[in-house]
DSSP file (Angstrom, degrees, kcal/mol; ACC not computed):
  #  RESIDUE AA STRUCTURE BP1 BP2  ACC     N-H-->O    O-->H-N    N-H-->O    O-->H-N    TCO  KAPPA ALPHA  PHI   PSI    X-CA   Y-CA   Z-CA
    1    1 A M              0   0    0      0, 0.0     2,-0.4     0, 0.0     0, 0.0   0.000 360.0 360.0 360.0 131.2   24.5   38.9    9.6
    2    2 A E        -     0   0    0      2,-0.0     2,-0.4     0, 0.0     0, 0.0  -0.827 360.0-134.4-102.9 134.6   24.0   38.3    5.9
    3    3 A I        -     0   0    0     -2,-0.4     2,-0.7     2,-0.0     0, 0.0  -0.739  12.2-149.2 -91.0 133.5   22.9   34.9    4.5
    4    4 A N     >  +     0   0    0     -2,-0.4     4,-0.5     1,-0.1     3,-0.2  -0.893  18.5 176.4-105.8 110.6   24.8   33.7    1.5
    5    5 A F  H  >  +     0   0    0     -2,-0.7     4,-2.6     1,-0.2     5,-0.2   0.545  64.6  85.4 -88.6  -7.6   22.6   31.5   -0.7
    6    6 A E  H  > S+     0   0    0      1,-0.2     4,-2.3     2,-0.2    -1,-0.2   0.913  90.6  46.8 -61.6 -43.9   25.3   31.1   -3.4
    7    7 A L  H  > S+     0   0    0     -3,-0.2     4,-2.3     2,-0.2    -1,-0.2   0.915 113.8  47.7 -65.8 -43.7   26.9   28.2   -1.7
    8    8 A A  H  X S+     0   0    0     -4,-0.5     4,-2.4     2,-0.2    -2,-0.2   0.887 111.5  51.7 -64.3 -39.0   23.6   26.5   -1.0
    9    9 A D  H  X S+     0   0    0     -4,-2.6     4,-2.3     2,-0.2    -2,-0.2   0.919 110.3  47.6 -63.8 -44.6   22.5   27.0   -4.7
   10   10 A R  H  X S+     0   0    0     -4,-2.3     4,-2.2     1,-0.2    -2,-0.2   0.915 112.4  49.9 -63.2 -42.9   25.8   25.5   -6.0
   11   11 A F  H  X S+     0   0    0     -4,-2.3     4,-2.3     1,-0.2    -2,-0.2   0.913 110.1  50.8 -61.3 -43.6   25.4   22.5   -3.6
   12   12 A F  H  X S+     0   0    0     -4,-2.4     4,-2.2     1,-0.2    -1,-0.2   0.912 110.7  48.4 -61.3 -44.7   21.8   22.0   -4.8
   13   13 A K  H  X S+     0   0    0     -4,-2.3     4,-2.2     1,-0.2    -1,-0.2   0.892 111.7  49.2 -65.2 -40.0   22.8   22.1   -8.5
   14   14 A Q  H  X S+     0   0    0     -4,-2.2     4,-2.3     2,-0.2    -1,-0.2   0.892 110.1  51.5 -66.6 -38.6   25.6   19.6   -7.9
   15   15 A T  H  X S+     0   0    0     -4,-2.3     4,-1.4     2,-0.2    -2,-0.2   0.921 110.3  48.5 -63.8 -43.9   23.3   17.2   -6.0
   16   16 A L  H  X>S+     0   0    0     -4,-2.2     5,-2.6     1,-0.2     4,-0.6   0.911 111.3  49.9 -62.7 -42.5   20.8   17.3   -8.8
   17   17 A K  H ><5S+     0   0    0     -4,-2.2     3,-0.8     1,-0.2    -1,-0.2   0.892 108.0  53.1 -64.2 -38.6   23.5   16.6  -11.5
   18   18 A S  H 3<5S+     0   0    0     -4,-2.3    -1,-0.2     1,-0.3    -2,-0.2   0.818 110.3  48.4 -67.1 -28.4   24.8   13.7   -9.5
   19   19 A L  H 3<5S-     0   0    0     -4,-1.4    -1,-0.3    -5,-0.2    -2,-0.2   0.549 118.3-113.7 -85.0  -7.9   21.3   12.2   -9.4
   20   20 A G  T <<5S+     0   0    0     -3,-0.8     2,-0.2    -4,-0.6    -3,-0.2   0.620  73.6 130.9  85.8  13.3   20.9   12.8  -13.1
   21   21 A R      < -     0   0    0     -5,-2.6     2,-0.3    -6,-0.2    -1,-0.3  -0.616  50.2-130.7 -98.4 160.3   18.1   15.4  -12.7
   22   22 A K        -     0   0    0     -2,-0.2     2,-0.0    -3,-0.1    -1,-0.0  -0.807  17.5-117.9-110.2 150.0   18.0   18.8  -14.4
   23   23 A T     >  -     0   0    0     -2,-0.3     4,-2.4     1,-0.1     5,-0.2  -0.294  36.0-101.5 -75.1 169.5   17.3   22.1  -12.8
   24   24 A R  H  > S+     0   0    0      1,-0.2     4,-2.4     2,-0.2     5,-0.2   0.896 123.6  50.8 -59.8 -41.6   14.3   24.2  -13.8
   25   25 A D  H  > S+     0   0    0      2,-0.2     4,-2.4     1,-0.2    -1,-0.2   0.901 109.8  49.5 -64.9 -40.5   16.5   26.4  -16.1
   26   26 A E  H  > S+     0   0    0      2,-0.2     4,-2.5     1,-0.2    -2,-0.2   0.903 111.3  49.3 -66.1 -40.2   18.0   23.4  -17.8
   27   27 A K  H  X S+     0   0    0     -4,-2.4     4,-2.6     2,-0.2    -2,-0.2   0.923 111.2  49.9 -62.5 -43.5   14.6   21.9  -18.4
   28   28 A R  H  X S+     0   0    0     -4,-2.4     4,-2.4     2,-0.2    -2,-0.2   0.911 111.6  48.1 -62.3 -43.2   13.3   25.2  -19.9
   29   29 A R  H  X S+     0   0    0     -4,-2.4     4,-2.4     2,-0.2    -1,-0.2   0.919 112.2  49.2 -63.9 -42.5   16.3   25.5  -22.2
   30   30 A D  H  X S+     0   0    0     -4,-2.5     4,-2.5     2,-0.2    -2,-0.2   0.911 111.6  49.0 -63.4 -41.9   15.9   21.8  -23.4
   31   31 A D  H  X S+     0   0    0     -4,-2.6     4,-2.1     2,-0.2     5,-0.2   0.914 111.8  49.1 -62.5 -42.6   12.1   22.4  -24.0
   32   32 A K  H  X S+     0   0    0     -4,-2.4     4,-1.7     1,-0.2    -2,-0.2   0.897 112.9  47.3 -64.8 -40.1   12.8   25.6  -25.9
   33   33 A D  H  < S+     0   0    0     -4,-2.4    -2,-0.2     1,-0.2    -1,-0.2   0.882 112.3  49.5 -68.8 -37.8   15.5   23.8  -28.0
   34   34 A S  H  < S+     0   0    0     -4,-2.5    -2,-0.2     1,-0.2    -1,-0.2   0.841 110.5  50.3 -72.8 -31.7   13.3   20.8  -28.7
   35   35 A R  H  < S-     0   0    0     -4,-2.1    -1,-0.2    -5,-0.2    -2,-0.2   0.918  98.7-149.5 -70.8 -43.0   10.3   22.9  -29.8
   36   36 A G     <  -     0   0    0     -4,-1.7    -3,-0.1    -5,-0.2    -2,-0.1   0.340  17.2-143.2  80.7 142.6   12.3   25.0  -32.2
   37   37 A S  S    S+     0   0    0     -4,-0.1    -1,-0.1     3,-0.0    -4,-0.1   0.396  70.7  93.1-119.3  -1.2   11.6   28.6  -33.1
   38   38 A K  S >  S-     0   0    0      1,-0.1     3,-1.7     4,-0.1     6,-0.0  -0.618  87.6-108.8 -92.2 156.5   12.5   28.5  -36.8
   39   39 A P  T 3  S+     0   0    0      0, 0.0    -1,-0.1     0, 0.0     0, 0.0   0.805 115.5  33.6 -55.9 -33.9    9.8   27.9  -39.4
   40   40 A F  T 3  S+     0   0    0      5,-0.1     3,-0.1     3,-0.0     5,-0.1   0.116  89.6 125.0-113.5  22.7   11.0   24.4  -40.3
   41   41 A D  S X  S-     0   0    0     -3,-1.7     3,-1.7     1,-0.2    -5,-0.1  -0.219  76.1 -68.0 -72.4 170.0   12.3   23.2  -37.0
   42   42 A K  T 3  S+     0   0    0      1,-0.2    -1,-0.2     2,-0.1    -4,-0.1  -0.336 122.7  22.1 -59.6 135.7   11.2   20.0  -35.3
   43   43 A G  T 3  S+     0   0    0     -3,-0.1    -1,-0.2    -2,-0.0    -2,-0.1   0.471 102.6  89.2  86.1   2.8    7.5   20.1  -34.2
   44   44 A R    <   +     0   0    0     -3,-1.7    -2,-0.1     2,-0.0    -3,-0.1   0.035  49.8 143.3-120.0  25.9    6.6   22.9  -36.6
   45   45 A E        -     0   0    0      1,-0.1     2,-0.1    -5,-0.1    -5,-0.1  -0.449  52.8-117.8 -67.2 135.2    5.6   20.9  -39.7
   46   46 A P        -     0   0    0      0, 0.0     2,-0.3     0, 0.0    -1,-0.1  -0.420  26.1-153.3 -72.1 149.9    2.7   22.4  -41.5
   47   47 A I        -     0   0    0     -2,-0.1     2,-0.0     1,-0.0     0, 0.0  -0.882  23.1-102.0-119.5 156.2   -0.5   20.5  -41.8
   48   48 A S     >  -     0   0    0     -2,-0.3     4,-2.0     1,-0.1     5,-0.1  -0.315  29.4-114.9 -73.0 160.2   -3.2   20.8  -44.5
   49   49 A A  H  > S+     0   0    0      1,-0.2     4,-2.5     2,-0.2     5,-0.2   0.883 116.3  55.7 -62.3 -38.5   -6.3   22.8  -43.9
   50   50 A G  H  > S+     0   0    0      1,-0.2     4,-2.6     2,-0.2    -1,-0.2   0.910 107.2  48.2 -61.5 -43.0   -8.4   19.5  -44.2
   51   51 A E  H  > S+     0   0    0      1,-0.2     4,-2.5     2,-0.2    -1,-0.2   0.897 111.3  51.5 -64.1 -39.3   -6.4   17.8  -41.4
   52   52 A G  H  X S+     0   0    0     -4,-2.0     4,-2.2     2,-0.2    -2,-0.2   0.906 111.2  46.5 -63.7 -42.1   -6.8   20.9  -39.2
   53   53 A V  H  X S+     0   0    0     -4,-2.5     4,-2.8     2,-0.2     5,-0.2   0.917 112.1  50.6 -67.3 -43.2  -10.5   20.9  -39.7
   54   54 A E  H  X S+     0   0    0     -4,-2.6     4,-2.3     1,-0.2    -2,-0.2   0.912 111.4  48.8 -60.0 -42.4  -10.8   17.2  -39.0
   55   55 A E  H  X S+     0   0    0     -4,-2.5     4,-2.4     1,-0.2    -1,-0.2   0.906 112.1  48.8 -63.6 -41.6   -8.7   17.6  -35.9
   56   56 A L  H  X S+     0   0    0     -4,-2.2     4,-1.9     2,-0.2    -2,-0.2   0.909 110.8  49.9 -65.0 -43.3  -11.0   20.5  -34.7
   57   57 A L  H  <>S+     0   0    0     -4,-2.8     5,-2.6     1,-0.2     6,-0.6   0.910 114.3  45.0 -62.3 -42.5  -14.2   18.5  -35.4
   58   58 A G  H ><5S+     0   0    0     -4,-2.3     3,-0.6    -5,-0.2    -2,-0.2   0.884 110.3  54.5 -68.7 -38.3  -12.9   15.5  -33.5
   59   59 A E  H 3<5S+     0   0    0     -4,-2.4    -2,-0.2     1,-0.2    -1,-0.2   0.881 118.1  33.5 -65.1 -39.3  -11.6   17.6  -30.6
   60   60 A F  T 3<5S-     0   0    0     -4,-1.9    -1,-0.2    -5,-0.1    -2,-0.2   0.321 108.9-119.8-100.2   7.5  -14.9   19.4  -30.0
   61   61 A D  T < 5 +     0   0    0     -3,-0.6     4,-0.3    -4,-0.4    -3,-0.2   0.912  66.1 140.9  55.8  48.5  -17.1   16.3  -31.0
   62   62 A W     >< +     0   0    0     -5,-2.6     4,-2.4    -6,-0.2     5,-0.2   0.445  38.8  95.6 -96.1  -2.9  -18.8   18.2  -33.8
   63   63 A N  H  > S+     0   0    0     -6,-0.6     4,-2.5     1,-0.2     5,-0.2   0.889  83.3  50.3 -58.3 -42.0  -18.8   15.2  -36.2
   64   64 A K  H  > S+     0   0    0      1,-0.2     4,-2.3     2,-0.2    -1,-0.2   0.899 111.0  48.9 -65.5 -39.8  -22.3   14.1  -35.3
   65   65 A R  H  > S+     0   0    0     -4,-0.3     4,-2.5     2,-0.2    -1,-0.2   0.908 111.5  49.4 -65.1 -41.0  -23.7   17.7  -35.8
   66   66 A V  H  X S+     0   0    0     -4,-2.4     4,-2.2     1,-0.2    -2,-0.2   0.913 111.5  49.1 -64.8 -41.7  -21.9   17.9  -39.2
   67   67 A D  H  X S+     0   0    0     -4,-2.5     4,-2.3    -5,-0.2    -2,-0.2   0.894 110.5  51.3 -63.9 -39.9  -23.4   14.6  -40.3
   68   68 A K  H  X S+     0   0    0     -4,-2.3     4,-2.3     2,-0.2    -2,-0.2   0.934 111.6  46.2 -63.2 -46.1  -26.8   15.6  -39.2
   69   69 A E  H  X S+     0   0    0     -4,-2.5     4,-2.6     1,-0.2    -1,-0.2   0.869 110.4  54.5 -65.1 -35.3  -26.7   18.8  -41.1
   70   70 A S  H  X S+     0   0    0     -4,-2.2     4,-2.3     2,-0.2    -1,-0.2   0.907 108.1  49.4 -63.6 -41.7  -25.3   16.9  -44.1
   71   71 A L  H  < S+     0   0    0     -4,-2.3    -2,-0.2     2,-0.2    -1,-0.2   0.928 112.5  47.6 -60.8 -45.8  -28.3   14.5  -43.9
   72   72 A F  H >< S+     0   0    0     -4,-2.3     3,-0.8     1,-0.2    -2,-0.2   0.896 115.1  45.1 -64.6 -40.1  -30.7   17.5  -43.8
   73   73 A L  H 3< S+     0   0    0     -4,-2.6     3,-0.4     1,-0.2    -1,-0.2   0.831 116.5  45.1 -73.3 -31.9  -29.0   19.3  -46.7
   74   74 A N  T >X S+     0   0    0     -4,-2.3     4,-1.4    -5,-0.2     3,-0.9   0.070  74.4 117.6-100.5  24.3  -28.8   16.1  -48.9
   75   75 A W  H <> S+     0   0    0     -3,-0.8     4,-2.2     1,-0.3     5,-0.3   0.874  71.8  58.7 -57.4 -39.5  -32.3   15.0  -48.2
   76   76 A H  H 3> S+     0   0    0     -3,-0.4     4,-1.4     1,-0.2    -1,-0.3   0.793 103.1  53.1 -63.9 -28.0  -33.2   15.3  -51.9
   77   77 A V  H <4 S+     0   0    0     -3,-0.9    -1,-0.2     2,-0.2    -2,-0.2   0.871 111.2  46.4 -73.3 -36.9  -30.4   12.8  -52.8
   78   78 A L  H  < S+     0   0    0     -4,-1.4    -2,-0.2    -7,-0.2    -1,-0.1   0.900 128.3  21.6 -72.3 -41.9  -31.8   10.2  -50.4
   79   79 A V  H  < S-     0   0    0     -4,-2.2     4,-0.4     1,-0.2    -3,-0.2   0.520 111.0-107.0-109.2  -6.7  -35.5   10.4  -51.4
   80   80 A G     X  -     0   0    0     -4,-1.4     4,-2.3    -5,-0.3    -1,-0.2  -0.006  35.3 -81.1  93.6 156.2  -35.4   11.9  -54.9
   81   81 A P  H  > S+     0   0    0      0, 0.0     4,-1.6     0, 0.0    -1,-0.1   0.856 125.1  51.3 -65.3 -36.8  -36.3   15.4  -56.0
   82   82 A E  H  > S+     0   0    0      2,-0.2     4,-0.7     1,-0.2    -2,-0.1   0.941 115.0  41.2 -68.1 -46.4  -40.1   14.8  -56.2
   83   83 A N  H >> S+     0   0    0     -4,-0.4     3,-0.6     1,-0.2     4,-0.6   0.866 113.6  54.6 -67.7 -35.4  -40.4   13.4  -52.7
   84   84 A A  H 3< S+     0   0    0     -4,-2.3     3,-0.5     1,-0.2    -1,-0.2   0.816 100.9  59.4 -68.7 -29.5  -38.0   16.0  -51.3
   85   85 A A  H 3< S+     0   0    0     -4,-1.6    -1,-0.2     1,-0.2    -2,-0.2   0.777 112.6  39.7 -67.8 -24.6  -40.1   18.8  -52.8
   86   86 A A  H << S+     0   0    0     -4,-0.7    16,-2.7    -3,-0.6     2,-0.3   0.434 121.7  36.2-103.7  -1.2  -43.0   17.5  -50.6
   87   87 A S  E  <  -A  101   0A   0     -4,-0.6    14,-0.2    -3,-0.5    -1,-0.1  -0.976  53.7-174.1-149.0 159.7  -41.0   16.7  -47.4
   88   88 A A  E     -A  100   0A   0     12,-2.1    12,-2.4    -2,-0.3     2,-0.1  -0.965  35.3-106.1-154.0 138.6  -38.1   17.9  -45.3
   89   89 A P  E     +A   99   0A   0      0, 0.0    10,-0.3     0, 0.0     3,-0.1  -0.438  35.8 178.7 -65.6 139.5  -36.4   16.4  -42.3
   90   90 A D  E     -     0   0A   0      8,-3.6     2,-0.3     1,-0.4     9,-0.2   0.810  54.0  -2.6-110.1 -46.9  -37.4   18.4  -39.2
   91   91 A E  E     -A   98   0A   0      7,-1.3     7,-3.3     2,-0.1     2,-0.5  -0.999  44.2-152.9-154.9 144.1  -35.7   16.9  -36.1
   92   92 A L  E     +A   97   0A   0     -2,-0.3     2,-0.4     5,-0.2     5,-0.2  -0.967  31.4 158.8-120.4 113.3  -33.4   14.1  -35.1
   93   93 A R  E >   -A   96   0A   0      3,-2.4     3,-1.8    -2,-0.5    -2,-0.1  -0.984  64.1 -15.4-141.5 126.6  -33.9   13.0  -31.5
   94   94 A N  T 3  S-     0   0    0     -2,-0.4     3,-0.1     1,-0.3    -1,-0.1   0.849 127.4 -50.2  53.2  41.6  -33.1    9.7  -29.7
   95   95 A G  T 3  S+     0   0    0      1,-0.2    36,-3.3    33,-0.2    37,-1.8   0.508 114.5 115.1  79.5   4.7  -32.6    7.9  -33.0
   96   96 A T  E <   -Ab  93 132A   0     -3,-1.8    -3,-2.4    35,-0.2     2,-0.6  -0.940  51.7-155.6-112.2 122.6  -35.9    9.0  -34.4
   97   97 A L  E     -Ab  92 133A   0     35,-2.7    37,-2.5    -2,-0.5     2,-0.4  -0.863   9.3-153.0 -97.9 118.5  -35.9   11.3  -37.5
   98   98 A S  E     -Ab  91 134A   0     -7,-3.3    -8,-3.6    -2,-0.6    -7,-1.3  -0.779   9.4-165.9 -92.7 133.0  -39.0   13.4  -37.8
   99   99 A I  E     -Ab  89 135A   0     35,-3.2    37,-3.2    -2,-0.4     2,-0.4  -0.978  10.2-145.9-123.3 122.9  -40.0   14.4  -41.4
  100  100 A K  E     -Ab  88 136A   0    -12,-2.4   -12,-2.1    -2,-0.5     2,-0.3  -0.730  18.3-158.7 -88.2 134.4  -42.5   17.2  -42.1
  101  101 A C  E     -A   87   0A   0     35,-3.0   -14,-0.2    -2,-0.4     3,-0.1  -0.787  25.3-123.6-113.9 156.8  -44.7   16.6  -45.2
  102  102 A R  S    S+     0   0    0    -16,-2.7     2,-0.3    -2,-0.3   -15,-0.1   0.830  92.4   1.3 -67.3 -33.7  -46.6   19.1  -47.3
  103  103 A S  S  > S-     0   0    0    -17,-0.3     4,-2.1    34,-0.1     5,-0.1  -0.945  73.6-106.8-148.3 166.6  -49.9   17.1  -46.8
  104  104 A T  H  > S+     0   0    0     56,-0.5     4,-2.4    -2,-0.3     5,-0.2   0.821 119.5  59.3 -67.3 -29.2  -51.3   14.1  -45.1
  105  105 A A  H  > S+     0   0    0     55,-1.1     4,-2.4     2,-0.2    -1,-0.2   0.923 107.3  45.5 -63.6 -42.9  -51.4   12.4  -48.5
  106  106 A W  H  > S+     0   0    0     54,-0.3     4,-2.7     2,-0.2     5,-0.2   0.890 111.0  53.2 -67.3 -38.0  -47.7   12.9  -48.9
  107  107 A A  H  X S+     0   0    0     -4,-2.1     4,-1.7     2,-0.2    -2,-0.2   0.919 111.2  46.5 -61.8 -42.5  -47.1   11.7  -45.3
  108  108 A T  H  X S+     0   0    0     -4,-2.4     4,-1.2     2,-0.2    -2,-0.2   0.912 112.1  50.8 -64.6 -43.2  -49.0    8.5  -46.1
  109  109 A Q  H  X S+     0   0    0     -4,-2.4     4,-0.6     1,-0.2     3,-0.5   0.917 111.8  46.6 -61.4 -44.3  -47.2    8.0  -49.4
  110  110 A L  H  < S+     0   0    0     -4,-2.7     3,-0.5     1,-0.2    -1,-0.2   0.790 102.9  63.5 -72.2 -26.4  -43.8    8.4  -47.7
  111  111 A R  H >< S+     0   0    0     -4,-1.7     3,-1.1     1,-0.2     4,-0.3   0.847  98.4  56.3 -63.5 -31.7  -44.8    6.0  -44.9
  112  112 A T  H 3< S+     0   0    0     -4,-1.2     3,-0.2    -3,-0.5    -1,-0.2   0.780 110.8  44.1 -69.3 -24.4  -45.1    3.3  -47.6
  113  113 A L  T 3X S+     0   0    0     -4,-0.6     4,-2.5    -3,-0.5     5,-0.3   0.265  82.2 112.0 -98.4  10.3  -41.5    4.0  -48.5
  114  114 A K  H <> S+     0   0    0     -3,-1.1     4,-2.9     1,-0.2     5,-0.2   0.880  74.1  49.3 -54.3 -47.5  -40.3    4.1  -44.9
  115  115 A D  H  > S+     0   0    0     -4,-0.3     4,-2.2    -3,-0.2    -1,-0.2   0.899 113.1  46.8 -63.1 -41.3  -38.2    1.0  -45.0
  116  116 A Q  H  > S+     0   0    0     -3,-0.2     4,-2.0     2,-0.2    -1,-0.2   0.919 114.9  45.9 -66.8 -43.3  -36.4    2.0  -48.1
  117  117 A I  H  X S+     0   0    0     -4,-2.5     4,-2.5     2,-0.2    -2,-0.2   0.917 112.6  50.7 -65.9 -43.0  -35.7    5.5  -46.9
  118  118 A L  H  X S+     0   0    0     -4,-2.9     4,-2.6    -5,-0.3     5,-0.2   0.902 108.7  52.0 -61.9 -41.4  -34.6    4.2  -43.5
  119  119 A A  H  X S+     0   0    0     -4,-2.2     4,-1.9    -5,-0.2    -1,-0.2   0.908 110.8  47.9 -61.8 -41.8  -32.2    1.8  -45.1
  120  120 A R  H  X S+     0   0    0     -4,-2.0     4,-2.5     2,-0.2     5,-0.3   0.915 111.9  49.0 -65.2 -42.7  -30.6    4.5  -47.3
  121  121 A V  H  X S+     0   0    0     -4,-2.5     4,-2.6     1,-0.2    -2,-0.2   0.930 113.4  46.6 -62.5 -45.1  -30.2    6.8  -44.2
  122  122 A Q  H  < S+     0   0    0     -4,-2.6    -1,-0.2     1,-0.2    -2,-0.2   0.834 113.5  50.0 -67.3 -31.7  -28.6    4.1  -42.2
  123  123 A E  H  < S+     0   0    0     -4,-1.9    -2,-0.2    -5,-0.2    -1,-0.2   0.917 120.1  33.1 -71.7 -44.0  -26.3    3.2  -45.1
  124  124 A Q  H  < S+     0   0    0     -4,-2.5    -2,-0.2     1,-0.2    -3,-0.2   0.751 132.1  29.4 -87.9 -24.3  -25.1    6.7  -45.8
  125  125 A Y    ><  +     0   0    0     -4,-2.6     3,-1.2    -5,-0.3     5,-0.5  -0.482  66.0 151.7-132.2  63.3  -25.1    8.1  -42.2
  126  126 A P  G >   +     0   0    0      0, 0.0     3,-1.0     0, 0.0    -1,-0.1   0.815  69.0  64.3 -66.5 -28.9  -24.5    5.1  -39.9
  127  127 A E  G 3  S+     0   0    0      1,-0.2    -5,-0.1    -3,-0.1   -63,-0.0   0.664  91.0  65.9 -71.4 -14.4  -22.9    7.2  -37.2
  128  128 A L  G <  S-     0   0    0     -3,-1.2    -1,-0.2    -7,-0.2   -33,-0.2   0.758  95.4-140.1 -77.2 -23.8  -26.1    9.1  -36.6
  129  129 A G    <   -     0   0    0     -3,-1.0     2,-0.5    -4,-0.5    -2,-0.1   0.875  27.7-178.7  69.5  38.1  -27.8    6.0  -35.3
  130  130 A V        +     0   0    0     -5,-0.5    -1,-0.2     1,-0.2   -34,-0.2  -0.599  12.2 165.3 -73.7 122.6  -31.2    6.6  -36.9
  131  131 A K        +     0   0    0    -36,-3.3     2,-0.3    -2,-0.5   -35,-0.2   0.610  59.4  23.0-110.8 -19.9  -33.5    3.7  -35.9
  132  132 A D  E     -b   96   0A   0    -37,-1.8   -35,-2.7   -14,-0.0     2,-0.4  -0.994  58.4-146.1-150.7 151.5  -36.9    5.1  -36.9
  133  133 A L  E     -b   97   0A   0     -2,-0.3     2,-0.5   -37,-0.2   -35,-0.2  -0.962  10.5-165.3-118.7 138.7  -38.6    7.6  -39.2
  134  134 A V  E     -b   98   0A   0    -37,-2.5   -35,-3.2    -2,-0.4     2,-0.6  -0.988   7.0-155.7-125.3 121.7  -41.8    9.5  -38.3
  135  135 A F  E     -b   99   0A   0     -2,-0.5     2,-0.4   -37,-0.2   -35,-0.2  -0.865  12.6-165.3-100.9 123.1  -43.7   11.3  -41.1
  136  136 A L  E     -b  100   0A   0    -37,-3.2   -35,-3.0    -2,-0.6     3,-0.1  -0.891   8.3-145.2-112.4 135.0  -45.8   14.2  -40.0
  137  137 A G        -     0   0    0     -2,-0.4   -35,-0.1     1,-0.2   -33,-0.1  -0.229  46.5 -66.5 -81.3-179.3  -48.5   15.9  -41.9
  138  138 A P        -     0   0    0      0, 0.0     2,-0.4     0, 0.0    -1,-0.2  -0.351  57.9-100.5 -68.6 151.8  -49.2   19.7  -41.7
  139  139 A A        -     0   0    0     -3,-0.1     3,-0.1     1,-0.1    -3,-0.0  -0.595  37.9-131.6 -74.2 126.9  -50.5   21.0  -38.4
  140  140 A A        -     0   0    0     -2,-0.4    17,-0.1     1,-0.1    -1,-0.1  -0.499  26.8-103.0 -77.1 147.2  -54.3   21.5  -38.6
  141  141 A P        -     0   0    0      0, 0.0     2,-0.4     0, 0.0    -1,-0.1  -0.372  34.0-127.0 -68.8 151.4  -55.6   24.8  -37.4
  142  142 A S        -     0   0    0      1,-0.1    12,-0.0    -3,-0.1    -3,-0.0  -0.828  19.2-170.5-103.1 136.8  -57.3   24.8  -34.0
  143  143 A W        +     0   0    0     -2,-0.4     2,-1.8    12,-0.1    -1,-0.1   0.308  58.8 108.3-102.9   7.1  -60.8   26.1  -33.4
  144  144 A K        +     0   0    0      5,-0.1     2,-0.4     3,-0.0    -1,-0.1  -0.581  48.2 134.2 -85.8  78.4  -60.5   25.9  -29.6
  145  145 A K        +     0   0    0     -2,-1.8     3,-0.2     3,-0.0    -2,-0.0  -0.961  43.2  15.2-128.7 145.6  -60.2   29.6  -28.9
  146  146 A G  S >  S-     0   0    0     -2,-0.4     3,-0.8     1,-0.2     0, 0.0  -0.012  91.4 -70.7  85.6 170.5  -61.9   31.8  -26.4
  147  147 A P  T 3  S+     0   0    0      0, 0.0    -1,-0.2     0, 0.0    -3,-0.0   0.653 122.9  58.0 -76.9 -15.2  -63.8   31.1  -23.2
  148  148 A R  T 3   +     0   0    0     -3,-0.2     2,-0.2     2,-0.1    -2,-0.1   0.030  68.2 137.1-107.5  28.0  -66.9   29.7  -25.0
  149  149 A S    <   -     0   0    0     -3,-0.8    -5,-0.1    -5,-0.0    -3,-0.1  -0.542  44.7-141.4 -74.1 140.5  -65.3   26.8  -26.9
  150  150 A V        -     0   0    0     -2,-0.2     2,-0.1     1,-0.1    -2,-0.1  -0.722  16.5-106.2-103.7 150.9  -67.4   23.7  -26.7
  151  151 A P        +     0   0    0      0, 0.0     2,-0.3     0, 0.0     3,-0.1  -0.388  65.3 100.3 -71.2 153.0  -66.2   20.1  -26.3
  152  152 A G  S    S-     0   0    0      1,-0.1     0, 0.0    -2,-0.1     0, 0.0  -0.873  80.3 -76.7 153.9 176.0  -66.4   17.9  -29.4
  153  153 A R        -     0   0    0     -2,-0.3    -1,-0.1     1,-0.1     0, 0.0   0.857  58.4-165.6 -72.9 -35.1  -64.5   16.4  -32.2
  154  154 A G        -     0   0    0     -3,-0.1    -1,-0.1   -11,-0.0   -12,-0.0  -0.180  46.2 -22.8  72.8-175.7  -64.4   19.5  -34.3
  155  155 A P        -     0   0    0      0, 0.0   -12,-0.1     0, 0.0     3,-0.0  -0.339  68.0-138.8 -67.3 148.0  -63.5   19.4  -38.0
  156  156 A R        -     0   0    0      1,-0.1     2,-2.1     2,-0.0     3,-0.2   0.033  54.2 -42.5 -89.4-158.2  -61.4   16.4  -39.1
  157  157 A D  S    S+     0   0    0      1,-0.2     3,-0.2     2,-0.1    -1,-0.1  -0.471  79.5 137.3 -74.4  80.7  -58.5   16.3  -41.6
  158  158 A T        +     0   0    0     -2,-2.1    -1,-0.2     1,-0.1    -2,-0.0   0.443  61.8  59.0-104.9  -2.0  -59.9   18.7  -44.2
  159  159 A Y              0   0    0     -3,-0.2    -1,-0.1     1,-0.1    -2,-0.1   0.105 360.0 360.0-115.4  22.7  -56.7   20.7  -44.8
  160  160 A G              0   0    0     -3,-0.2   -55,-1.1   -57,-0.1   -56,-0.5   0.399 360.0 360.0-132.5 360.0  -54.3   18.1  -45.9
């Protein structure tokens, strides 16, 4: 005995139409028609490259990284060329921007300008959430090497 699905299929389609629903094939055809396959059909409007990049940055949440890199690249604009020649931003972590300085004298000098620099950073890059600046001098060399190093203060800040 052979089963005839044609009658059941026709009944199913009529039932769906009477309920106002569409079959899978009808939905697929409607979707294909609404999308359009021609260059200037509905839903195929071109967008500018800038809009595409903005959409991409927002989709992957890259805006904060781009702003951080912009701050690092434009450091000389924020602090001036002379101060920028002696310092560079190093790291931004938990709202604290660490700045490495050429010498401890420069670190001390920039600490006196901390409030002004922080205000400029917050004004131009508010989305980064910078709350504090830390100015670091150069790392002093360590003389604690080998098994016979002795405890003590060692040399002080003689290299900055």
